[in-house]
C-alpha positions in Angstrom: -300.1 -96.0 68.1 -298.8 -96.5 71.6 -298.9 -100.2 72.8 -301.8 -100.9 75.2 -301.0 -103.8 77.5 -303.7 -106.3 78.4 -304.9 -106.1 82.1 -303.4 -109.5 82.8 -299.9 -108.6 81.6 -300.1 -105.1 83.2 -301.2 -106.4 86.6 -298.7 -109.2 86.6 -295.8 -106.8 85.8 -297.0 -104.4 88.6 -297.1 -107.3 91.0 -293.6 -108.3 90.1 -292.3 -104.8 90.7 -294.1 -104.6 94.1 -292.7 -108.0 95.2 -290.5 -106.4 97.9 -293.5 -104.9 99.6 -295.4 -108.3 99.4 -293.0 -110.2 101.6 -295.0 -111.9 104.4 -298.3 -111.4 102.6 -300.5 -114.1 101.0 -302.5 -114.0 97.8 -306.2 -113.8 98.7 -307.5 -113.0 95.2 -305.8 -112.2 92.0 -303.7 -109.1 92.6 -304.8 -108.8 96.2 -302.5 -109.7 99.1 -303.0 -109.7 102.9 -301.3 -110.4 106.2 -302.6 -110.5 109.7 -302.5 -107.5 111.9 -304.5 -109.4 114.6 -306.8 -112.5 114.6 -309.6 -110.2 113.4 -308.1 -107.7 110.9 -305.6 -107.7 108.1 -303.3 -105.4 106.2 -303.9 -105.5 102.4 -302.4 -104.4 99.1 -304.5 -104.3 96.0 -303.8 -103.4 92.3 -306.8 -101.4 91.0 -307.4 -100.8 87.3 -309.0 -97.6 86.0 -310.4 -96.4 82.7 -307.9 -95.4 80.1 -305.4 -98.2 81.0 -304.2 -96.6 84.3 -303.6 -98.5 87.5 -303.0 -97.6 91.1 -301.9 -99.6 94.1 -304.0 -99.3 97.2 -302.9 -100.2 100.8 -305.9 -101.1 102.9 -307.1 -102.8 106.1 -309.8 -105.5 106.2 -311.8 -105.7 109.4 -313.7 -108.9 110.5 -316.1 -106.7 112.5 -317.3 -104.7 109.4 -320.1 -106.5 107.6 -320.4 -106.4 103.8 -323.3 -107.1 101.4 -323.1 -110.2 99.4 -326.0 -111.7 97.4 -328.5 -109.4 99.2 -327.2 -110.6 102.6 -325.0 -109.0 105.3 -321.9 -111.2 105.9 -318.6 -111.0 107.8 -315.2 -111.6 106.3 -313.5 -113.3 109.2 -310.4 -115.0 107.8 -307.3 -113.9 105.9 -308.5 -115.7 102.7 -311.8 -113.7 103.0 -310.1 -110.4 103.5 -311.5 -107.5 101.5 -310.6 -103.8 101.7 -312.8 -101.9 104.2 -310.6 -98.8 104.5 -307.9 -97.9 102.1 -305.6 -95.2 100.7 -304.9 -94.7 97.0 -304.1 -91.8 94.7 -307.7 -90.5 94.9 -308.0 -90.5 98.7 -308.6 -86.9 99.9 -305.6 -85.8 101.9 -303.7 -88.9 101.0 -300.0 -88.9 99.9 -299.2 -88.6 96.2 -298.7 -91.7 94.2 -297.3 -92.0 90.7 -299.8 -93.0 88.0 -299.1 -96.4 86.4 -300.1 -96.5 82.7 -300.3 -99.6 80.5 -300.4 -97.3 77.4 -296.8 -97.2 76.1 -295.5 -100.7 76.5 -294.0 -102.9 79.3 -290.9 -100.9 79.9 -292.9 -97.7 80.5 -295.3 -99.5 82.8 -292.4 -100.9 84.9 -290.9 -97.5 85.2 -294.2 -96.1 86.4 -294.6 -99.0 88.8 -291.2 -98.5 90.3 -292.0 -94.8 90.9 -295.4 -95.9 92.5 -293.5 -98.5 94.6 -291.3 -95.8 96.0 -294.3 -93.7 96.9 -296.3 -96.6 98.5 -293.3 -98.0 100.4 -292.8 -94.6 102.2 -296.4 -94.5 103.4 -298.0 -98.0 103.5 -296.0 -99.4 106.5 -296.6 -96.4 108.7 -300.3 -96.5 107.8 -300.6 -100.2 108.5 -298.9 -99.6 111.9 -301.5 -96.8 112.6 -304.4 -99.3 112.1 -302.9 -102.3 113.9 -305.5 -101.9 116.7 -309.2 -101.4 116.7 -308.8 -97.9 118.1 -306.3 -97.2 115.3 -308.9 -98.3 112.7 -311.4 -95.9 114.3 -309.0 -93.0 114.1 -308.2 -93.7 110.4 -311.9 -94.1 109.5 -312.7 -90.8 111.2 -309.8 -89.1 109.4 -311.3 -90.2 106.1 -314.9 -89.4 107.0 -316.8 -86.4 105.7 -315.4 -86.2 102.2 -317.8 -85.8 99.2 -315.0 -85.9 96.6 -314.5 -89.7 96.5 -317.1 -92.3 97.4 -315.7 -95.5 99.0 -317.8 -98.6 99.6 -317.9 -99.3 102.5 -317.8 -95.6 103.4 -315.4 -94.5 106.2 -318.5 -93.5 108.2 -319.8 -97.1 108.1 -316.4 -98.5 109.0 -316.3 -96.0 111.9 -319.8 -97.0 113.1 -319.0 -100.7 113.0 -315.7 -100.1 114.8 -317.5 -98.1 117.5 -319.8 -101.1 118.0 -316.8 -103.4 118.2 -315.6 -101.1 121.0 -319.0 -101.2 122.7 -320.0 -97.6 122.0 -323.4 -98.4 120.6 -325.2 -95.0 120.8 -322.9 -93.1 118.5 -322.6 -96.1 116.2 -326.3 -96.3 115.5 -326.5 -92.7 114.6 -323.8 -93.2 112.0 -325.3 -96.4 110.6 -328.8 -94.9 110.3 -327.3 -92.2 108.1 -325.6 -94.9 105.9 -328.2 -97.6 105.7 -331.5 -96.1 104.8 -333.4 -99.2 103.8 -335.5 -100.6 106.7 -335.0 -104.3 105.7 -331.2 -103.7 105.4 -331.1 -102.1 108.8 -333.1 -105.0 110.4 -330.8 -107.6 108.8 -327.8 -105.7 110.0 -329.2 -105.4 113.5 -329.8 -109.2 113.6 -326.3 -109.9 112.5 -324.8 -107.6 115.1 -327.1 -108.9 117.9 -325.8 -112.5 117.3 -322.2 -111.6 116.7 -320.0 -111.9 119.7 -317.5 -109.4 118.2 -320.1 -106.6 118.2 -319.2 -105.6 121.8 -322.7 -106.3 123.2 -326.3 -106.5 122.4 -327.5 -103.9 119.9 -330.9 -102.3 120.0 -332.3 -99.7 117.7 -331.9 -96.2 119.1 
């Protein structure tokens, strides 16, 4: 039978192959790296495992103005060490560039060959994409580009990221229409509104439309 590598060995080997792309980035969690794009958002790279022993490498942006749910509470991720992907591109992203599949089924040499092919794919596209989201307006454009797809469900959704980014830019009316479509629980909506009202990065006082 083909040799199936453990997740630890597989992800460590992928990280070693991707080392040239990680220059200037810091480890924020195991197999997640980040570097600052500004003092409130960060470029990220993440190794993601899938069923069947496959792996992909995602390039992402983490935004301090996009809340996340943690322990039943809306929270912000405001520092590099707290960075988490809010918007990302991987081999499943609709309209995204192709990326070689990395498999851990077949031994270490096979995995490294796959990772080198994936590195070539990601290297061509990650840097231009990170440059495209190096501003708040750029994040909004990228979120809108990914919005509307029913093929792949990201959490947070691109629509939610777009709404929070509109609030960061002070465009409150359109933002609440998007958030109302994404957050259908009244208690969740009230908690989110309280957070945005008290957060200086929200671009102003938020009221329910």
